N, C-alpha and C positions, 0 to 999 in steps of 0.2 A: 796191799800194797808194803817196802820194805819204804822205811825214811829212819836216811843218819842223819843227824843233825849234830853238828861239826861247830867249835869254835872260834874263829878268826883265829890265825898265829897271833905273834908278839909286834903291838907301834912299838916305839920308843915310852910311850906316858904309858903302859904295862907296863915292861921293863924297869921304872923310877914306882911303881908305884901309885902313882895317877888318875884319879876319877878321870874316865876318859869315857865320856854318851856321845852327846851331839858334836865333839869336836872331832875334824873327820880327817883323822891322821892316815897314812898308811904304813905301811910292814917296815919293822928295824930290818937294818940289813945286820943281821946277830947270830954267832955261833948257835942260840935255841932255834930261831926259827931254821936253820940249816937242817940242824939234829930231828925234826919234827919233819922233815922234809923227805928223812930217811924212813921217816913209820909209812908201815902200807892201811890206807885205807877203805875204805868199800869202794868195788863201783860203783856209777847213776849215770844209766838214762837219758836222765836230766838236771840238769843244778841250776838248784835256785838260789839267794844269794839278798840278804841286806844290798842297799847301795852304795854302805857306803865303803869309800875305799879299800878297811881296812878286809871285807869279807869278800867283796872280789880280787884283791890281791890273792887273796888265799884258798879262793876256786883258781885262778889261772893256775897259782903255783902248784898244787896236789894234782887237779885237773888235764893242766896244760890250756885252757882252754876258760874263754869267756864265758861266764853262770848264765843261760837262756833264760830266766824269768829274773827279775828283778823287785823286790817285795818289802816297797817305801813304808806298809805300817812292821817290820821287823827291823829297823832300827833299832839300834841303839837309845837306852833313857838317857834325856835330858838333867845331868844332874844340877843345873842353872847355879847358884855362887859356888857351889863346891865343884862344877869340873875344870879340870885342868891342877887339879889340887889333889896333896899326901893323907895319911891321917898329922903327920908331924906336922905340916901346919893349919889342918884342922886343928889339935888337938886339943887350944883353947878358945874355940869359937865356942860361944854358946847359942849355935843354931848350931852346929855343930853334936855340940855335947845333949843338947832335947834330942834331936837327930836318935842318934846312938837311942839314948835314954829312948826312945821308942819301942826298939829291935827294928828299926829300920821300915816304920808305916808308917811315919807322918811326909807329909811333901816338900821334897827339895826346895828349900828357899830359891826362888824366879823360875824351878826346876820345873819334873815332873812329880804329880801324883805317882806315889806306887801303884794303886789301884787301875789310876786310867793308862799305865801306862803297860797294868797284866790285862786289860782290854783291850787295847789295841793291838797287841799278838795274839790273843787268842783270834778276835774278827778277821786278823790277816792271814794270820796259824790253816784259818776254818776254810779262807777263800781260795789257798794254796791246793790242801789239798782236795778241798772239791774239782778244783778246776782238775789236778793231775788223778784224781783219780776218773774223771770225763774223759781226757785223751788215753787211759788204760795203759800208765804205767806200771812198773813194779816195783825199781827202786830208783830212790830219789837222792840226790844230799839236799842238804842244807845248811848253806854256810852266813854264822850270822856273831850274833857277839852272845855271852855269859848272860845277862840277865834278859834275853830272847829269848835264850833256853829253859833258865832258870822261870822266865813266865808261858813258853808254851804245855811244859812238866807239869808246874803244880795247876794247871788248868785240865790238861786231856791225861794225869799219868791214873790206874787203876791199881790198886785203892788210893785214892789222894793225898800229896804226901805236902808241906806249904813248900815257897818258894825259893826257902832258904835252901832245904835239902840239893837243891840239884847246882849248886855251885861246880863249876866246871873249872879247868886248867885252859889257856891257852891251846890249841890245839890235838884239844881233846874233843871228844862229847859224847854223844848216844845214839846205840842202836835201836829203831822202834819199828812196828808192826802194826798196820790200820786192815780191819777188817769193814771192804767195802760193804758189805751187807748191811751189818749194825752201825757202820757208820749213817748210813743213804737213810736210815730208820731212825735219825736222834740220837742210836748210843755212843754217842762221838769222845769215842777215847783210844788211846794211843797202849797197845799191849805189849808183853815179851821184851822189856827195856832194858838196853845191858848195855856197861860203857863200854866207850870203842877204844 
């Protein structure tokens, strides 16, 4: 099965470099998004997505229809007190400085712990893949968030790479392959990972 992990197009918050996690922003009507629509995206028999507006809309813009499956566990991280703020707004905040000094490993104040977020995404992705394999799909689009893609690939890539190695721009993503036999035998990994 081929899985295409696609990061949603730009929101206004993305355009101004805000931390956009739990905020359910729609896509921005902007030139960057119009350019992304000119790209060729892989075909998919079935589309799965985070239930957040920006992912649902991206699926609709690319594929001309709503996602077939919504996956709440694949929504973006909750950035807590950093939500909706930019680096410039946060750079003198002592909590933000501590978070940066930890290389992003500390929990977001009043938000989500990175490890909890990765575990949530891992569980949601496993459930999704198991369902897709059972229903015998061969080409899938999964429209989610940058952090979600980072979490999935940090857990399922082979050889493993760290969370921050998998950063991806809006509208970009990765094409991956899953071997049904090895996945069902408990060797759950993504193979042949290539940038879209």
